[in-house]
MARKEMAR-572053 format. One record per residue (C-alpha): y, z, x; residue in one letter; residue number from 1. Coordinates in steps of 0.001 Angstrom, whole numbers, plus 500000, padded with zeros to 6 digits. Each point is the difference from the previous one (the first is absolute). Last residue first. Layout:
pt py: Y pz: Z px: X lumlo: A drenmar: NUM .
...
This chain:
pt py: 629234 pz: 434197 px: 269393 lumlo: K drenmar: 150 .
pt py: 500571 pz: 504068 px: 500800 lumlo: K drenmar: 149 .
pt py: 499650 pz: 500934 px: 496573 lumlo: G drenmar: 148 .
pt py: 497445 pz: 503105 px: 501038 lumlo: L drenmar: 147 .
pt py: 497850 pz: 498518 px: 497336 lumlo: V drenmar: 146 .
pt py: 500269 pz: 496413 px: 500936 lumlo: S drenmar: 145 .
pt py: 499752 pz: 500811 px: 503827 lumlo: D drenmar: 144 .
pt py: 497126 pz: 502625 px: 500032 lumlo: L drenmar: 143 .
pt py: 498487 pz: 496768 px: 497564 lumlo: L drenmar: 142 .
pt py: 500114 pz: 497580 px: 502974 lumlo: T drenmar: 141 .
pt py: 499169 pz: 502480 px: 502906 lumlo: D drenmar: 140 .
pt py: 496826 pz: 501008 px: 497992 lumlo: V drenmar: 139 .
pt py: 499063 pz: 496779 px: 499425 lumlo: I drenmar: 138 .
pt py: 500842 pz: 498757 px: 503989 lumlo: K drenmar: 137 .
pt py: 497610 pz: 502510 px: 500764 lumlo: G drenmar: 136 .
pt py: 497409 pz: 499048 px: 497878 lumlo: T drenmar: 135 .
pt py: 499647 pz: 496788 px: 501365 lumlo: D drenmar: 134 .
pt py: 497489 pz: 498534 px: 497655 lumlo: V drenmar: 133 .
pt py: 496623 pz: 498719 px: 500950 lumlo: N drenmar: 132 .
pt py: 498118 pz: 502654 px: 500207 lumlo: D drenmar: 131 .
pt py: 501978 pz: 501428 px: 497129 lumlo: L drenmar: 130 .
pt py: 497955 pz: 497328 px: 498092 lumlo: L drenmar: 129 .
pt py: 496497 pz: 500960 px: 501710 lumlo: S drenmar: 128 .
pt py: 500704 pz: 503612 px: 498469 lumlo: E drenmar: 127 .
pt py: 500411 pz: 499351 px: 496745 lumlo: L drenmar: 126 .
pt py: 497520 pz: 497812 px: 500008 lumlo: L drenmar: 125 .
pt py: 498138 pz: 501970 px: 501674 lumlo: D drenmar: 124 .
pt py: 500914 pz: 502846 px: 497875 lumlo: G drenmar: 123 .
pt py: 498805 pz: 498222 px: 496259 lumlo: A drenmar: 122 .
pt py: 496633 pz: 499148 px: 501639 lumlo: L drenmar: 121 .
pt py: 499635 pz: 503308 px: 501166 lumlo: S drenmar: 120 .
pt py: 497374 pz: 500510 px: 496284 lumlo: D drenmar: 119 .
pt py: 498650 pz: 503213 px: 499675 lumlo: E drenmar: 118 .
pt py: 503281 pz: 501527 px: 498067 lumlo: G drenmar: 117 .
pt py: 497922 pz: 499912 px: 496605 lumlo: K drenmar: 116 .
pt py: 502759 pz: 497479 px: 498665 lumlo: L drenmar: 115 .
pt py: 499680 pz: 498062 px: 502956 lumlo: I drenmar: 114 .
pt py: 496363 pz: 500203 px: 499124 lumlo: E drenmar: 113 .
pt py: 500238 pz: 499230 px: 496683 lumlo: L drenmar: 112 .
pt py: 501751 pz: 496796 px: 500199 lumlo: A drenmar: 111 .
pt py: 497366 pz: 498657 px: 503040 lumlo: E drenmar: 110 .
pt py: 497120 pz: 500582 px: 496846 lumlo: K drenmar: 109 .
pt py: 502607 pz: 498654 px: 497121 lumlo: K drenmar: 108 .
pt py: 500622 pz: 496737 px: 502939 lumlo: T drenmar: 107 .
pt py: 496108 pz: 499153 px: 501111 lumlo: K drenmar: 106 .
pt py: 499444 pz: 500458 px: 495771 lumlo: S drenmar: 105 .
pt py: 502784 pz: 497455 px: 498728 lumlo: D drenmar: 104 .
pt py: 502795 pz: 501281 px: 498369 lumlo: A drenmar: 103 .
pt py: 501211 pz: 499876 px: 496984 lumlo: K drenmar: 102 .
pt py: 499207 pz: 502640 px: 498686 lumlo: R drenmar: 101 .
pt py: 501727 pz: 501722 px: 503218 lumlo: Y drenmar: 100 .
pt py: 503300 pz: 497507 px: 499070 lumlo: L drenmar: 99 .
pt py: 500171 pz: 502200 px: 496538 lumlo: E drenmar: 98 .
pt py: 499091 pz: 503019 px: 501288 lumlo: V drenmar: 97 .
pt py: 502156 pz: 499979 px: 502495 lumlo: L drenmar: 96 .
pt py: 503218 pz: 498991 px: 497455 lumlo: K drenmar: 95 .
pt py: 498605 pz: 503019 px: 497980 lumlo: K drenmar: 94 .
pt py: 500489 pz: 502253 px: 502544 lumlo: E drenmar: 93 .
pt py: 503184 pz: 498556 px: 500950 lumlo: A drenmar: 92 .
pt py: 501597 pz: 500395 px: 496026 lumlo: A drenmar: 91 .
pt py: 498814 pz: 503717 px: 500237 lumlo: T drenmar: 90 .
pt py: 496841 pz: 501361 px: 498044 lumlo: V drenmar: 89 .
pt py: 499761 pz: 502232 px: 497816 lumlo: Q drenmar: 88 .
pt py: 496308 pz: 501926 px: 499524 lumlo: M drenmar: 87 .
pt py: 499813 pz: 501918 px: 496818 lumlo: S drenmar: 86 .
pt py: 500513 pz: 497658 px: 497733 lumlo: S drenmar: 85 .
pt py: 496845 pz: 498275 px: 500659 lumlo: K drenmar: 84 .
pt py: 497466 pz: 502412 px: 500050 lumlo: S drenmar: 83 .
pt py: 502238 pz: 501276 px: 495896 lumlo: A drenmar: 82 .
pt py: 499505 pz: 496460 px: 499308 lumlo: T drenmar: 81 .
pt py: 496411 pz: 499995 px: 501077 lumlo: S drenmar: 80 .
pt py: 498650 pz: 503370 px: 498710 lumlo: K drenmar: 79 .
pt py: 501719 pz: 499104 px: 497038 lumlo: K drenmar: 78 .
pt py: 497680 pz: 496589 px: 499264 lumlo: S drenmar: 77 .
pt py: 497380 pz: 501665 px: 500948 lumlo: S drenmar: 76 .
pt py: 500782 pz: 502405 px: 496998 lumlo: S drenmar: 75 .
pt py: 500660 pz: 497671 px: 497450 lumlo: S drenmar: 74 .
pt py: 502382 pz: 499061 px: 497557 lumlo: S drenmar: 73 .
pt py: 502751 pz: 498854 px: 501634 lumlo: S drenmar: 72 .
pt py: 503981 pz: 501180 px: 499509 lumlo: G drenmar: 71 .
pt py: 500984 pz: 495628 px: 499197 lumlo: K drenmar: 70 .
pt py: 503101 pz: 501903 px: 502151 lumlo: A drenmar: 69 .
pt py: 497442 pz: 501700 px: 502935 lumlo: A drenmar: 68 .
pt py: 498369 pz: 496502 px: 500373 lumlo: N drenmar: 67 .
pt py: 503244 pz: 498054 px: 500265 lumlo: L drenmar: 66 .
pt py: 501035 pz: 502778 px: 503015 lumlo: L drenmar: 65 .
pt py: 496988 pz: 500206 px: 502223 lumlo: S drenmar: 64 .
pt py: 498605 pz: 495923 px: 499029 lumlo: A drenmar: 63 .
pt py: 503982 pz: 499347 px: 501753 lumlo: Q drenmar: 62 .
pt py: 498350 pz: 501139 px: 503232 lumlo: T drenmar: 61 .
pt py: 502771 pz: 501923 px: 501384 lumlo: V drenmar: 60 .
pt py: 502262 pz: 498664 px: 502479 lumlo: G drenmar: 59 .
pt py: 503540 pz: 501627 px: 498886 lumlo: T drenmar: 58 .
pt py: 501990 pz: 496376 px: 499388 lumlo: V drenmar: 57 .
pt py: 496392 pz: 498286 px: 498821 lumlo: K drenmar: 56 .
pt py: 498824 pz: 502992 px: 497653 lumlo: A drenmar: 55 .
pt py: 503521 pz: 500004 px: 498488 lumlo: I drenmar: 54 .
pt py: 500087 pz: 496586 px: 499363 lumlo: K drenmar: 53 .
pt py: 496449 pz: 499836 px: 498914 lumlo: K drenmar: 52 .
pt py: 501724 pz: 503650 px: 497184 lumlo: L drenmar: 51 .
pt py: 502466 pz: 497458 px: 498882 lumlo: Q drenmar: 50 .
pt py: 498145 pz: 497642 px: 499487 lumlo: E drenmar: 49 .
pt py: 497941 pz: 501714 px: 497776 lumlo: Q drenmar: 48 .
pt py: 502719 pz: 501304 px: 498158 lumlo: T drenmar: 47 .
pt py: 500836 pz: 503239 px: 499939 lumlo: L drenmar: 46 .
pt py: 499928 pz: 502795 px: 498107 lumlo: D drenmar: 45 .
pt py: 502352 pz: 503124 px: 499172 lumlo: T drenmar: 44 .
pt py: 500254 pz: 503995 px: 500297 lumlo: L drenmar: 43 .
pt py: 497133 pz: 500517 px: 502285 lumlo: G drenmar: 42 .
pt py: 502230 pz: 501807 px: 501823 lumlo: R drenmar: 41 .
pt py: 499325 pz: 497190 px: 503072 lumlo: E drenmar: 40 .
pt py: 501175 pz: 497826 px: 497893 lumlo: A drenmar: 39 .
pt py: 502981 pz: 501667 px: 498571 lumlo: E drenmar: 38 .
pt py: 501052 pz: 499986 px: 503159 lumlo: S drenmar: 37 .
pt py: 499346 pz: 495836 px: 501026 lumlo: I drenmar: 36 .
pt py: 502021 pz: 499065 px: 496698 lumlo: Q drenmar: 35 .
pt py: 502648 pz: 502291 px: 502190 lumlo: A drenmar: 34 .
pt py: 499990 pz: 498364 px: 502142 lumlo: A drenmar: 33 .
pt py: 500549 pz: 497011 px: 498510 lumlo: S drenmar: 32 .
pt py: 497107 pz: 496323 px: 500085 lumlo: L drenmar: 31 .
pt py: 500938 pz: 496882 px: 499128 lumlo: G drenmar: 30 .
pt py: 499656 pz: 498687 px: 503978 lumlo: S drenmar: 29 .
pt py: 497243 pz: 502106 px: 501959 lumlo: I drenmar: 28 .
pt py: 501483 pz: 500611 px: 503239 lumlo: K drenmar: 27 .
pt py: 503156 pz: 502013 px: 499155 lumlo: R drenmar: 26 .
pt py: 498846 pz: 502226 px: 497687 lumlo: A drenmar: 25 .
pt py: 497615 pz: 501275 px: 503146 lumlo: L drenmar: 24 .
pt py: 502620 pz: 501011 px: 501360 lumlo: Q drenmar: 23 .
pt py: 501583 pz: 501729 px: 497043 lumlo: E drenmar: 22 .
pt py: 496649 pz: 502131 px: 499054 lumlo: Q drenmar: 21 .
pt py: 499637 pz: 500688 px: 504208 lumlo: T drenmar: 20 .
pt py: 497537 pz: 498131 px: 501928 lumlo: L drenmar: 19 .
pt py: 497651 pz: 501712 px: 502944 lumlo: G drenmar: 18 .
pt py: 497702 pz: 497648 px: 499405 lumlo: A drenmar: 17 .
pt py: 498066 pz: 502546 px: 498580 lumlo: G drenmar: 16 .
pt py: 502416 pz: 501323 px: 498886 lumlo: T drenmar: 15 .
pt py: 499969 pz: 497543 px: 497114 lumlo: R drenmar: 14 .
pt py: 496392 pz: 499587 px: 499436 lumlo: A drenmar: 13 .
pt py: 499525 pz: 503822 px: 499264 lumlo: E drenmar: 12 .
pt py: 503242 pz: 499950 px: 497272 lumlo: K drenmar: 11 .
pt py: 497890 pz: 496893 px: 498722 lumlo: I drenmar: 10 .
pt py: 496260 pz: 501869 px: 500793 lumlo: L drenmar: 9 .
pt py: 502267 pz: 502670 px: 497306 lumlo: N drenmar: 8 .
pt py: 501668 pz: 498136 px: 497848 lumlo: G drenmar: 7 .
pt py: 496221 pz: 498069 px: 499316 lumlo: L drenmar: 6 .
pt py: 498842 pz: 503833 px: 499482 lumlo: K drenmar: 5 .
pt py: 502059 pz: 501265 px: 498208 lumlo: K drenmar: 4 .
pt py: 499922 pz: 496370 px: 496858 lumlo: S drenmar: 3 .
pt py: 502787 pz: 497899 px: 497956 lumlo: A drenmar: 2 .
pt py: 498157 pz: 499447 px: 496901 lumlo: M drenmar: 1 .
């Protein structure tokens, strides 16, 4: 039986990923924009494989969509599903999480410092790179190229 709750989760995942129904359909073979529309309105069921693909493309957890599709009855499971679906992540954010999880503790600490702006490593690296480059020549070349003098 189709679920309005699942449909809302699919729509949240899709819009959170910045995709239209048509764009999402193009990314998932065997699924049309019309089917996505019907699923979002709770008029039709999607297969578990289709839900997994939607989760992967939109960057939400597969569990959030699959649990909603199964209609989990425990209240703790419903709370978990709701909290997972309320935070949408982009593909770039998902990649950052994956890389962070694979990193050792020193790298994790350094990454957090950089993201918080507490580490000037990135600025120091950029400064050292620019110190070894004739920026005037680069600017002149770019201007010539842009203005068509080349």
